[in-house]
Structures are given as structure tokens and as C-alpha cells.
C-alpha positions as CSV (number, residue, x, y, z in Angstrom):
1,M,31.5,2.1,22.5
2,R,31.9,-0.6,19.9
3,N,31.1,0.5,16.3
4,N,30.5,-3.1,15.0
5,F,29.2,-6.2,16.7
6,V,27.9,-9.6,15.6
7,M,24.9,-11.7,16.6
8,R,25.0,-15.4,15.7
9,G,23.1,-18.6,16.4
10,K,21.7,-21.8,15.2
11,T,17.9,-22.0,14.9
12,A,15.7,-25.0,14.2
13,S,14.0,-25.0,10.8
14,G,10.6,-23.2,10.9
15,Q,11.4,-21.4,14.1
16,T,12.1,-17.7,14.9
17,E,14.6,-15.9,17.1
18,V,14.3,-12.4,18.6
19,L,17.4,-10.2,18.0
20,N,17.3,-8.2,21.2
21,F,18.3,-4.5,21.1
22,G,16.8,-4.1,24.6
23,K,19.8,-2.1,25.9
24,Y,18.7,0.9,24.0
25,K,20.9,3.9,24.6
26,P,19.4,7.3,23.7
27,G,21.0,8.8,20.5
28,T,22.3,5.5,19.3
29,A,20.8,3.2,16.6
30,Y,22.1,0.3,14.5
31,K,22.3,-0.7,10.9
32,M,22.7,-4.3,9.7
33,T,25.7,-4.5,7.4
34,E,25.8,-8.3,6.8
35,F,23.5,-11.3,7.0
36,Q,24.7,-14.8,6.3
37,I,23.3,-18.3,6.7
38,W,25.2,-21.6,6.7
39,P,24.2,-25.3,6.9
40,S,24.5,-27.0,10.3
41,T,25.0,-30.6,9.2
42,N,27.0,-32.7,6.8
43,I,27.9,-30.1,4.2
44,G,27.9,-31.7,0.7
45,G,26.4,-35.0,2.0
46,V,22.8,-33.9,2.2
47,A,20.4,-31.7,0.1
48,Q,19.4,-28.5,1.8
49,E,17.5,-25.4,0.7
50,L,17.9,-22.9,3.5
51,A,16.3,-19.6,3.6
52,A,16.1,-16.9,6.3
53,S,14.6,-13.4,6.9
54,V,15.0,-10.6,9.4
55,T,12.2,-8.1,9.9
56,A,11.4,-5.2,12.2
57,G,7.7,-6.0,11.8
58,K,5.3,-7.3,14.4
59,T,5.4,-10.8,12.8
60,A,8.1,-12.8,11.1
61,E,8.5,-12.6,7.3
62,D,8.2,-16.0,5.6
63,P,11.7,-16.7,4.5
64,S,10.5,-19.1,1.7
65,N,8.2,-16.3,0.3
66,P,9.6,-12.9,1.3
67,N,7.5,-9.9,0.4
68,F,9.8,-7.1,-0.7
69,N,6.9,-4.7,-0.3
70,N,7.1,-5.2,3.5
71,I,8.8,-2.0,4.7
72,G,10.0,-3.9,7.8
73,L,11.9,-6.5,5.9
74,I,15.6,-5.8,6.5
75,A,17.4,-8.8,5.2
76,V,16.9,-12.2,3.3
77,A,19.3,-15.0,2.7
78,Y,19.1,-18.1,0.5
79,F,21.5,-21.2,0.5
80,P,20.6,-24.1,-1.7
81,M,22.8,-27.2,-1.7
82,T,22.6,-30.6,-3.5
83,S,24.3,-33.7,-2.1
84,I,27.4,-35.1,-3.8
85,G,26.8,-38.2,-5.8
86,A,24.2,-39.6,-8.2
87,G,25.2,-37.1,-10.9
88,N,25.1,-34.1,-8.5
89,S,28.1,-31.9,-8.3
90,G,27.5,-30.7,-4.8
91,N,27.3,-27.1,-6.0
92,N,25.7,-24.4,-3.9
93,I,25.4,-20.7,-4.1
94,S,24.5,-18.3,-1.3
95,L,22.4,-15.2,-1.9
96,N,22.0,-12.4,0.6
97,L,20.2,-9.1,0.5
98,V,20.6,-6.5,3.3
99,N,18.9,-3.1,3.6
100,D,21.8,-1.4,5.1
101,T,20.0,1.9,5.2
102,F,17.3,0.7,7.7
103,V,17.9,2.3,11.0
104,I,17.2,-0.1,13.9
105,T,16.1,0.9,17.4
106,Q,13.9,-2.0,18.4
107,N,14.1,-5.8,18.5
108,L,14.1,-7.8,15.2
109,I,12.6,-11.1,14.3
110,L,14.8,-13.7,12.5
111,S,13.0,-16.6,10.8
112,V,14.7,-19.6,9.2
113,V,13.6,-22.7,7.1
114,D,15.1,-25.7,5.4
115,S,12.4,-26.3,2.8
116,V,13.7,-29.7,1.6
117,S,11.1,-32.4,2.7
118,G,12.0,-35.1,5.1
119,S,14.1,-34.1,8.1
120,P,14.6,-30.3,7.9
121,L,17.9,-29.2,9.4
122,P,18.7,-26.3,11.7
123,V,20.2,-23.1,10.1
124,N,23.3,-21.4,11.4
125,W,23.1,-17.6,10.9
126,Q,25.2,-14.5,11.5
127,C,24.3,-10.8,11.5
128,R,26.8,-7.9,11.6
129,F,25.6,-4.5,12.8
130,E,27.1,-1.1,13.0
131,S,26.1,1.5,15.6
132,V,25.2,5.0,14.4
133,K,24.7,8.2,16.3
134,M,21.5,10.2,15.9
135,S,20.4,13.7,16.8
136,G,17.2,14.2,18.9
137,P,14.9,14.9,15.8
138,E,16.4,12.0,13.9
139,E,15.9,9.7,16.9
140,A,12.2,10.8,17.2
141,A,11.6,10.1,13.5
142,V,13.3,6.7,13.5
143,N,11.5,5.6,16.7
144,Y,8.1,6.7,15.2
145,K,8.8,4.8,12.0
146,Q,9.8,1.7,14.0
147,F,6.7,1.9,16.1
148,M,4.5,2.2,13.1
149,I,6.1,-0.9,11.4
150,S,6.0,-3.0,14.5
151,D,2.4,-2.0,15.5
152,E,0.8,-2.8,12.1
């Protein structure tokens, strides 16, 4: 069994993706260890303000206004970028927060946005996960917690 695996994709601004953990194996769960986003077009030539979120909740978390009180929020990422020229240096900084203690047994919802007005661009994303073994009682507790979060 693989201990680590990656999910990646490119999602249109304002859209969501389901990160499918449908091949659930009893006694196995997952933890997200990394979440990154990256521009999809003309790096340094356009202004972008990308944000993304991953949640275990029933609905997607707004990546532009994440609520850190949401117990289902697993990860957020932010990538602002200014275009080169007209006095802009083209600097950018990427910020990522991942709750790597959240044990995952159900599907997740990824949401992305390019909040710069005009023609929002798609967002490239990548998530890295690690598989973890659970005992029977741990599995029952984790599944109940996930059910309560996703059924709110």
C-alpha cells in the first residue's frame, strides 16, 4: 500500500471539485500533508489573486473568506501576483495552511477563486496525502466525527 499520494488538477475560478476517497478501506484513513496552488496562465504577465480551500463539510468553504471556526476546514491557500511593468515588480508570495492532524475518511470539497476582476483565470492545485492505520475504536470515532461535520 502506498503511504503517500498526490491529487492534482486545474479548476475554473469560482468552481469546486470533489476529492474522492470512495475506495475506502476499513482500518485506513488519510491526512493531508501539503496543499499548494499555482497560476495557470502567463505567470508575471497578469495580475492574479488566487485562493483555495479544502473542507470535509457538506458545502464548500469560501476561499476568499475562510472561516477558521469551521471544524471541517482542512486547508487554505493564497497566491497573489502582480503583473510586471508599470512600476510593479511582479512579486508574489504563496501562503498555505494545512490541518495535518485532521483524519480523512470521506470525500472532500476543494473550492478555488481568482478574485481579480475581469477575466478570472483557472487555478492549478495539488494536495499530498499520507495514509494512516486505525484501530476499530479509532475508526468508529473518526467516521462519526466526519459524519457529524458533513451532515451539518
